N, C-alpha and C positions, 0 to 999 in steps of 0.2 A: 285416585289417579296417580300413576307413576310419574317419575321425573321425565321419562321419555315421552309421555303423553301430554305433559303440561305445555300450554301455549307459550310461545316466546313473548316476553314483555319487551318494551322498547330497549331497555338496558341490555337484556340478553341478546337481542338482535344485533345491537351495536357491538357487543363483545364477540359474537359469532362471526361477524363480517369484517371487523375493524381493520386488520393490518393493511391489505392492499386493495381490497374491493372498494371500501369507502374512502380511505385516506391514504392513497399511494405515497404521498409526500412524507408520511410518518413510518413507512416501512424501514426496517433496520438497514443501515448502510455503513460502509467503512469510512472512517475519518482519521486524519493524521493528528495525533496528540503530541503537543510540545511539552517536553519535560525538563526538569533541572538537569544540568550537565552531569553525566555519569550516573543518573538515577533511573535509566530505562528499565533495568532488570528489577529494581525495587518497586517501580510503579506496576510492573507486570505481576509481581507478587501480591500487591494490594488489590489488583483487579480480580484475582482468583476468588477470594471469599465474598466479593461483591457480585459475583456471577456476571462480570463484564467480559464479553468475548473479545479477545485481543490477538494480535499477531506481532511478534517482535522478531524480525529477521536478524539472524546472527551469522557472522562469517568467521571462518577459522583464520587466525593471523599468527604468524610466528614473530616473536619479539626477542631481541638479544639484550640481556641484562648486563649490568656493570661487571659481573663476575664472568662474563663471556659465555654464560649458559643460555641456550635458546629454549624458550618456553612457548607453548601453543595456547592461545587464548581464544575464547568465543566472544567477539565484540559486536556491538550493534552495527548493522549495515548502514543505518542512517543515524548517526549520533544525535542524541537529544530528541528522538522521535520514536513513537510506538503507535501502531494502528489499533483502533477500537471499532467494533461493529455494534452500533447502538441505534435506537430510535432517536430522532433529533430532539424529542422532548426529554430525553434522559441525559442531556448534556451536563446537568448539575451533578449527577452521580459521578461523572468522570472528573469534572472540575474540582470536586471535593476530595479527590484522592491525593494524599500527600505526595509531593514531587511533581504534580501536574501544574504546568503554567498556563496552558490554554489549548484550544482546539483550532486547527487551521481553518480559515474561512475567507470569504471575500465580501466586502461591504457589509460586515456584521452578520453575514449568513454563513453557516457551516458549509464547507466545500466537500461534497461526497466524492469518494474514489470508487471507480468502477470495480465490481467484483472480479472481472476478468483480469484486471491489473494485479490484484492481490494474488490470484491464482497463478499468474505468470511468475510472480516473485517466488511463490512457494515451489513451483516446479523447477525454476532455475537454481534455487538453493538445494533442492533435493538431488539435482544432477551435479552439484558442485561446480556450476559454471558461472557463478556470480561473485564479483569481488568489488571492493570500494574503488571509486574513481573520482578525480577532481570534477567539480561542477562545470558543465559545458553548456553554452547557449548558441554557438554558431557553427556553420559547416554545411555540407551538402546533405539534404534530408533524404532518407530512405524509409521503406516500410518492410517489416518482416512478413513474408508471404507464406511461410510454412512452419509447422511445429507448434509447441504449446504457447509461444508468444506471438503467434500470427496476428497481424493487425496493428501491433505497436509500431510507432514511428521513432526515428532518430537520425543521427548524423553518422555518416560512414567515414571511418578512419581505419588505419592499419597499424598493428602492433607487431613488429618484427615480421615473422612469416605467417602469423595468424590473424584472423579477423575477430573482432569483438564488438558487441553492441553496448553502448553506455546508456542505460535508462536514466533519464533526467526527470526528477519530480520537481516541476517548476514551482508548485505550491510551497515546498519547503526548501527549495534550492539545494538539492542533493542529487548526486549521480552515482550509479554503479555500473560496472563493466560486466557484460555477459558474452560468453563465447558463442559464436554462431558461424554457420556455413555460408559463404558468400552466395551460394546458389539459392539460398532461402531469402534473398533480399530483392526488392524491386523499387522503382522510383515512386515518390509520393505524388499523388494527384492533388491538385490544389482545391478541388471541389468536393472533397470527402465530407460526409455528414458527421455531426456530433451525436453521441449516444445519450446526451442529456445529463451526463455527469461531468464534473470537473475531471479532466484527464491529466493526472500528474505526469504521465509518460509522454508528454507532447513533444519532447525531444529525446533523442537516443543516439548513441554513438557506437560505431563498430571500430575497434582498434587494437 
């Protein structure tokens, strides 16, 4: 009898169906990983040989040194944080990595981040339209209605003659500024539904 003809044992059935069909709560998801200060890139390097999928958003920053020379650096968009995509049961693999202090959660449960939010960050960085911004929590709320970040919510402000959206990750209390067209914004409805994930972009600013 060939392997293809062999009947499935209970263990093989479990492995064949496991990820989403039987245990959807164990499907891989994105989580915010808290790191030692200035160790984000080092943690990312440790993730590679451990086959841990990660996303470390970097922004281009110009810094002027004491000798008056200007240098361009790639710095973490969210200092002390890196995103990892893992099965919840794999948390120990992440916590054992040198430089990792913890995984963001609520009430001792890991708080997953929607895939759509991570993809929005990737697209904003690809278009060079994201930059760091002070953490904000108040203001008039709006929703992006068009483009790769459609559906995300935030606070509308103005910066000189341009409009920008500041995505606020409330789980880690960090914000970033995203360039946006005012025509792509609309008012927030108070009865919108949750997608079942912790939404770190629950506040956002345009400025």
